[in-house]
Every structure is written in structure tokens, then in C-alpha cells.
C-alpha positions as CSV (number, residue, x, y, z in Angstrom):
1,M,144.0,62.9,3.0
2,R,140.7,64.2,4.2
3,Y,142.4,65.7,7.3
4,N,144.9,67.5,5.1
5,H,142.1,68.9,2.9
6,L,140.4,70.2,6.0
7,I,143.5,71.9,7.3
8,S,144.0,73.7,3.9
9,V,140.4,74.9,3.9
10,L,140.5,76.3,7.5
11,P,142.3,79.6,6.6
12,L,139.7,80.3,3.9
13,L,136.8,79.7,6.3
14,I,138.4,82.0,8.9
15,A,138.9,84.8,6.2
16,L,135.3,84.4,5.1
17,N,133.9,84.8,8.6
18,A,136.3,87.6,9.6
19,P,134.4,91.0,10.2
20,A,134.7,93.5,7.3
21,I,135.0,96.3,9.9
22,E,136.2,96.6,13.5
23,N,133.5,96.6,16.2
24,S,132.6,100.0,17.6
25,M,133.0,101.5,21.0
26,L,130.8,104.2,22.6
27,N,133.3,107.0,22.6
28,L,136.7,105.3,22.2
29,E,138.2,104.4,18.8
30,R,139.6,101.1,17.8
31,P,142.4,100.7,15.2
32,A,140.7,100.9,11.8
33,A,140.1,97.6,9.9
34,L,138.5,99.2,6.8
35,E,139.5,97.6,3.5
36,S,140.7,99.8,0.7
37,G,137.8,101.7,-0.7
38,Q,135.4,101.0,2.2
39,S,133.8,104.0,4.1
40,Q,131.5,104.5,7.1
41,F,129.0,107.2,8.0
42,L,128.4,107.9,11.7
43,V,125.7,109.8,13.6
44,Q,126.0,110.3,17.4
45,H,123.7,111.9,19.9
46,R,124.3,112.8,23.6
47,F,121.2,114.1,25.3
48,Y,121.6,117.1,27.8
49,G,118.8,116.1,30.2
50,A,119.6,114.0,33.3
51,V,117.7,110.7,33.4
52,D,116.3,111.3,36.9
53,D,115.6,115.1,36.7
54,Q,111.7,115.3,36.3
55,P,111.8,112.2,34.1
56,L,108.1,112.4,33.2
57,D,108.3,116.0,32.0
58,S,111.6,115.6,30.2
59,F,111.0,112.0,29.1
60,F,114.1,110.8,31.0
61,G,116.1,113.8,29.7
62,L,115.5,113.1,26.0
63,S,113.5,116.3,25.4
64,E,116.2,118.7,26.7
65,G,118.2,118.8,23.4
66,A,121.4,117.0,22.5
67,T,125.0,117.3,21.2
68,V,125.0,115.8,17.7
69,D,128.1,114.6,15.8
70,L,128.1,113.7,12.1
71,G,131.1,111.8,10.8
72,F,132.5,110.1,7.7
73,R,135.6,107.9,7.5
74,I,137.2,106.3,4.4
75,S,140.2,104.1,3.7
76,P,141.8,105.2,0.4
77,L,144.6,102.7,1.0
78,K,144.7,99.6,3.3
79,K,145.7,100.6,6.8
80,L,145.2,104.3,6.0
81,E,142.1,106.1,7.3
82,I,140.8,109.6,6.7
83,R,138.2,111.1,9.1
84,L,135.8,114.0,8.7
85,H,133.5,115.2,11.5
86,H,131.1,118.0,12.3
87,T,129.8,118.5,15.9
88,F,127.0,121.0,16.3
89,L,128.3,122.1,19.7
90,N,130.7,125.1,19.1
91,N,130.2,124.5,15.3
92,E,133.2,122.2,15.4
93,Y,134.9,120.6,12.4
94,R,137.5,117.9,12.6
95,V,139.7,116.5,9.8
96,G,142.2,113.8,10.5
97,A,144.2,110.8,9.3
98,G,145.5,107.7,10.9
99,Y,147.6,104.7,10.1
100,S,147.0,101.3,11.7
101,F,149.8,98.8,12.4
102,F,150.7,95.8,14.6
103,P,152.9,96.9,17.5
104,L,155.6,94.6,19.1
105,I,153.0,93.2,21.5
106,P,151.6,89.8,20.5
107,G,147.9,89.9,19.5
108,C,147.6,93.7,19.7
109,R,146.6,96.2,17.0
110,A,147.3,99.9,17.1
111,Q,146.7,103.1,15.2
112,A,148.4,106.5,15.3
113,G,146.9,109.7,13.9
114,V,146.4,113.4,14.1
115,D,143.4,115.7,13.8
116,W,143.0,119.3,12.8
117,V,140.1,120.9,14.8
118,S,138.4,124.1,14.2
119,F,135.7,125.4,16.6
120,K,134.0,128.6,17.8
121,S,134.8,130.0,21.2
122,G,133.5,133.1,22.9
123,R,134.6,135.7,25.5
124,F,133.8,139.1,26.7
125,V,135.8,141.9,25.1
126,E,135.2,145.4,26.5
127,G,131.8,144.4,27.8
128,Y,130.7,142.7,24.6
129,W,130.4,139.0,23.9
130,R,132.7,138.1,21.0
131,E,132.9,134.8,19.1
132,D,136.1,133.8,17.3
133,R,137.0,130.6,15.4
134,E,140.0,128.8,16.7
135,S,142.1,126.0,15.3
136,V,144.1,123.4,17.2
137,W,145.5,119.9,16.6
138,F,145.1,116.7,18.4
139,G,147.5,113.8,18.3
140,R,146.2,110.3,19.2
141,V,147.1,106.7,19.6
142,E,144.5,103.9,19.7
143,L,145.3,100.4,21.0
144,Q,143.3,97.2,21.0
145,A,144.5,94.1,23.1
146,P,143.7,90.5,22.1
147,T,140.3,89.1,23.0
148,V,140.4,86.7,25.9
149,A,137.2,84.9,27.2
150,R,135.0,87.3,25.1
151,L,136.7,90.4,26.6
152,T,138.5,92.9,24.4
153,P,140.3,95.8,26.2
154,V,140.7,99.1,24.3
155,A,142.8,102.1,25.2
156,N,143.2,105.6,23.7
157,A,145.7,108.3,24.5
158,G,145.9,111.8,23.0
159,F,147.6,115.2,23.3
160,D,145.5,118.4,22.9
161,S,147.4,121.4,21.7
162,D,144.6,123.7,23.0
163,S,144.9,122.7,26.7
164,R,148.5,121.3,26.3
165,K,147.4,118.2,28.2
166,T,147.8,114.5,27.5
167,G,144.7,112.4,28.4
168,F,143.6,108.8,28.0
169,G,140.6,106.6,28.1
170,I,140.1,102.8,28.7
171,G,137.3,100.5,27.8
172,L,136.2,96.9,27.7
173,D,134.0,95.2,25.1
174,C,132.3,92.0,26.5
175,A,130.8,89.9,23.7
176,V,127.4,88.6,24.8
177,S,126.8,86.9,21.4
178,G,128.0,87.2,17.8
179,S,126.0,90.4,17.4
180,V,125.6,91.9,20.9
181,S,128.2,93.4,23.2
182,L,128.3,95.1,26.6
183,I,130.7,98.1,26.6
184,G,132.1,100.1,29.5
185,E,134.4,103.1,29.2
186,F,136.3,105.4,31.7
187,F,138.1,108.7,31.0
188,P,140.1,110.3,33.9
189,R,140.1,114.1,33.5
190,A,143.4,115.3,32.2
191,D,143.6,118.7,33.8
192,R,143.4,118.8,37.6
193,S,145.4,121.9,38.3
194,T,143.0,124.7,37.0
195,W,139.9,126.0,38.7
196,E,137.7,124.3,36.1
197,G,139.7,121.0,36.3
198,E,139.5,120.8,40.0
199,R,135.7,121.0,39.9
200,S,135.1,118.6,37.0
201,E,134.4,114.9,37.3
202,N,135.9,111.9,35.5
203,C,133.8,110.8,32.5
204,F,132.3,107.3,32.3
205,A,129.8,105.5,30.0
206,A,128.3,102.1,29.7
207,G,126.0,100.6,27.1
208,L,125.1,98.1,24.4
209,Q,126.2,97.5,20.8
210,F,124.0,95.7,18.3
211,R,125.5,94.7,15.0
212,T,123.8,93.8,11.8
213,Y,125.5,93.5,8.4
214,G,126.8,96.9,7.6
215,H,125.2,98.6,10.7
216,H,126.3,99.2,14.3
217,F,123.7,100.5,16.8
218,L,125.0,101.9,20.1
219,F,123.1,102.8,23.2
220,Q,124.7,104.3,26.2
221,I,124.2,106.0,29.6
222,G,127.0,108.2,31.0
223,N,127.8,111.4,32.8
224,S,129.1,113.4,29.8
225,T,127.4,115.1,26.8
226,D,130.7,115.2,24.9
227,I,131.8,112.9,22.2
228,G,135.3,111.5,21.6
229,L,138.5,111.4,23.5
230,R,139.5,115.0,23.0
231,R,136.4,116.3,24.7
232,M,135.9,113.5,27.2
233,M,139.3,113.8,28.7
234,R,138.4,117.4,29.9
235,G,135.9,115.9,32.3
236,A,132.2,116.4,33.0
237,P,130.6,119.1,35.3
238,N,128.8,116.4,37.4
239,R,127.9,112.7,37.7
240,D,124.3,113.1,36.4
241,L,123.4,110.2,34.1
242,K,122.3,111.0,30.6
243,F,121.3,108.9,27.6
244,G,123.1,108.7,24.3
245,F,123.0,106.7,21.0
246,G,125.0,106.2,17.8
247,I,124.4,104.6,14.4
248,K,127.2,103.6,12.0
249,R,126.7,102.5,8.5
250,L,129.3,100.7,6.3
251,F,129.6,101.4,2.6
252,E,131.6,99.0,0.4
């Protein structure tokens, strides 16, 4: 009898200890696990200065300015997510939606979505520099594989209507403890045929995630100052290492 009572209580214990939100990655996205009505505010920084370029004068690159991204995501209905982002670089705005589901792969979770992106771009017209606002769309798929021996693989793929290229990124989350993870990510450059693409480098990042109730703190070092798959799949100008960080706050 006692054994049967224990078996009946186990599902409840698992539900009570299940995370209210998915763990974060540095730049990749995991399929959303927000409950209906939950939301999250995000702040991300990518510093411009290289870590080893006059480190005492630039404080390891932290005094050279940064790319900043402010984001907000909310789940109006279970499995449905709406995202709003503003990146200071190019005065970019992103509005998107995604729907999470379980694909026909045991233990995997996935999400498919699309973003509308508006940003400023500049070019010389008759000898004068002119800035215009452009709008593009970005289709994306996010996949998370089952956790095995504390290792959780994550993959993202997307199509950018601006460059008309499909790119992807892969990452691995290694749980050190219940609140700390080591994270690595890699983004092959999508365009290798153009002059700019031939001279760019694949993007990579590695870092730490610290989790408290309602907060995720992310610290990374990588060769790109961009944020997110759409920008990262375009490549980086070099392999210089730069610091970055992010803070995510859950609202219930």
C-alpha cells in the first residue's frame, strides 16, 4: 500500500519541481516553455572591444561601447509566444511569434516562428550618405534534444529574406549543478559566395549561465558583437574575443 501511494505521488513531485521556464542559451533560442500569462524581460550586451587589445586602457574591451538589445516575450496562450525586441545597432525592431510543439522525435521539443524586422541601412547616393528604413522577414525553427548525462543539445535554423540565405547554429548546455550551466555555441556563416562572406569568420561563443528563481544571468566570451541567429549567421569580421552578458527576468 505504501508503495502504491508513493507511485501516485511521484508525478505530482515531478510537476512541482519542473522549471517554470526553459533554460536560456547565449544567443540561440530554445522552444518556449512559458505558461499562459507568463512573460519575460531581456537585456543583452555585446561589447565592441577585444579582450586582449590594450586591456588595461580599455578594461578588457568593456569601455569601447556595446551592442544592446532589449526584449520582451509573452505567452498569451499555452505553446504560443509573442516576441518584441529593439536593438540599438541600426535602430532595429523585431516583432515575432512562435508556436512550440513536440516533433516525431522521442524526447525532443521544437518551435517554429516568424519575425518581422525593421532596421536602418545607409548608402551613398550621388555623393551623399543616405539612410533608409528597410523591412524584412525571418523564418525560424528551434529544436531541443533530450538531456543525456547533463548535456542538452540545441539547434536553430532560419531563413533571412534580406540575404535570401538559410543559416543555422548549434549549441550545447552542460549542467554543472542545479543552477549553473556551461554553454557553447557555433554559427557557420551562411553566405560564402560574396566578397563580404568570403572574408568573414564563423561565429562562436562560450559562457556561463547562473539561475535563480525568476532570473537568468548569462556571461559569455565570443568573436561576434551581434545578437541572435539572424545576425550571427552572417559571420564576424575576425576572431577577436569580446565579452558579453545578458539578464532575463520572469514575470508570472
